[in-house]
N, C-alpha and C positions, 0 to 999 in steps of 0.2 A: 588651711587652704588646700583644696583638693589637688590631685596630681594634674588634672586637666587645666585648672586655673593657673597652676605653676607653669605648665607648658606654654600657655598663652602669654603669660608675662615674659617668659624666657625667649619667645620667638623673635621679638624685635632685636634683642641682644645678639642672638645667633646671626640674624641677617646683617646687622651692623658689623660684627666682628669678622665675618667672612669676606667683607669687601676688601679689596687691595688697599694697602697702606699708602699714604702719600709720601713721596720721597723728600728728603732734605733738599732745600735750594738755598745756596749762598749767593746772594745778589750784591754783596758788599765787596768793594775793592780794598782788600786787606792792606795793600801797600800804602794807602792813604790814612790808615788808622794808627793811633798810638798803641803802645804795648798794652796799656790798660784796656783800651777799647777792643783790642783783639781778644784778650782774655775774657772779657765780658761777652763778646760775641760767641765764643766757643762754649762758655758756661751755658748760655741760652740754648745753643744747639744741642748740648748734652741733655738738658732738661726736656726740650721738645722731642728728643728722640724717645723719651719715655711717655711724656704727656704733651700732645695727644697722639703722637705717631706710633708709639710702641705698644700696639695692642697685645702682642704676644708676651712682651715683658711685663705688662700690667697684669695680665692673667696669671703669670707665674708668681708674681708678688702676692696677688690676692690668694692664690692657692696656698702659698706658704703661711699666710696670715690666718685664714679662717679655721684651721684645725685647732689652734691654740690662740684664741683671740685676745691675748694680753700682750702688752708692749714688750716686756722683757724677753719672752721666748722668741718672738718674731725678730727682735733686734739682734739676738744672737745669730739667728739664721741669716739675717740681712748682712751682718758683719762678715760672716764666712763667704757669702755671695759676693760682697763688695771686694774683699781681698782677692778672691779668685778671678773675678772679671777684670780687676785692675792689672793683674799679672799678665793675662793673655792679651788684653788690649795693648799694653805697653810692648810686649814681645812682638805682636803682629805689626804694630805701627813702626817699629824699628827694623822690620824685615827679618826677624829671627825665626818666626813661624809664618807660614803662608796657608791659612786654612781655606779650603775650597768651600764656597758658599753652598754648592750643591749637596754637600755633606752636613755642614754646620746647621743650615736652616731646618732641615727635617729633624735633626737631633734636638734643636731648641723646641720644636713642636712636641716631640716625644717626651721631653723633660716636663713640659706642662701637663701632658696626659698622665705621666707617671705620678706626679704629685697629686693630681686630681683624683686618680684611682686610689692612691694611698689614703687620702682624706676620707674616702667612702668606706674603705675596708677597716682602717684602724680606729680605735677609740681614744687614743692619746698620742702625744708627741713623743716619738722614740728618740733616745739620745743619738743614735747613729744618723739621724736625719741631717744633722749639721754637716757631716762628711759628704752625704749625698748632695746637699745643696752646694757645697764647695766644688764638687765635681761638675755640677751643672753650671756653676758660675764661670768655670773655665771655658765652657762651651759658649755661654752667653757673651762673654768678653770678646770672643772671636766674631760674634755677630755684631757687637758694637764696633769692632775694628772694620768690618766690611762697610758699615755706614760712614765711618770717619774717613776711610780710604777714598770714598767717592767725593767727599768734600775736600780732602787734602788738608795739610797743615802748613801754616806760614813759616818760611825760613827765619823770619824775624824773631820768633819765639816758639820754636817747635815744641820743646819740652813743656813750657808753660801752657801752651794751648792744649796739649794732650791732657795735662792735669786738670785744666779748667773744664774740658769736655767730660772727664770722668767725674768731677765734682758735680757738674750739672746732671749727669745720669743719676748720681746718688741722691741728689735733692729731689729728683723726680720720683725715685723709688720710695724715699721717706715720705713724700707727699701722699703717695698711694696708701702707704701703711697708716698714716695719721688719719686719712679720710675714712679708711675701713674701720679704724678704731672709733672715730667719732660717730659713724653711722650705725655700727653694729657692736663692736667689742665693748664699748663703754657701758652699755646697758644690757646686753644680751649674753655676755660671756658665761655667766653662772646660771643661766636658765636651764631647766631640765629638758626643754624642747629644742635647745640650740642645735644639737647634732641633727635632729630629724628635720627641722624646719629651715635651717640655714646651711649647715655644712654639706649635707647630701644634695639638696637641690642646686646649690651654687656649683658644687663640684661636678655634678652631672652636666650642667650647661658648659662649664669650662672644658670638661673632658670631651664633649661632642665637638666643640670648636677646635680643640687641639687635634682630635682625630681627623677632622676635615683638613686642617692645615698640613698634617703629616702626609696624607694622601696627595694633596695638591702639590706640596713641595717635592715629593718623590717622583710623581708621574707627569706633572704639568708645568714645571718651572725649568 
């Protein structure tokens, strides 16, 4: 596929992903729900925070996946990411840290840009990437906390709802990984053209979107 045709294919994605994300809306009276129903509600909210609302987090997960499109390496990165965002999400929701969104949101965009550029530059997954992903996970967890703060947590089961939201987020991330594996990794991982035809074009598109978000979140939010 020529560079021009790749650009034409990527254009709708760029337009879609630069649109503002839809906010969470909780239209349920939690006081009328049982504990099980509350936990299920927050699990769904966590999942939808990734799919379909979390364009930035989806792009981050895709960026992690495509460099080494086998399940074991990406699951190692996903585990580090999950542990990190669980820590900061919990700390933020209990008021132990108060991350300003004006700082966190641009850093999230920069983390996506960093991973996309690394995918283009490097030819293999470096061992230190897990540590980098852990650090970015701490930042993304604060982003999750910002969304969850807007929703609030019920007094009836504060801790359980927090865990359910986090599990929902993780299920959303795993769904993105499995979809990438089914569409690309399962059949293209060992192809000689994988880097040229998949990693670089996808990373360029993601990097452009992340750069746009970075500028937007620094100067226009």
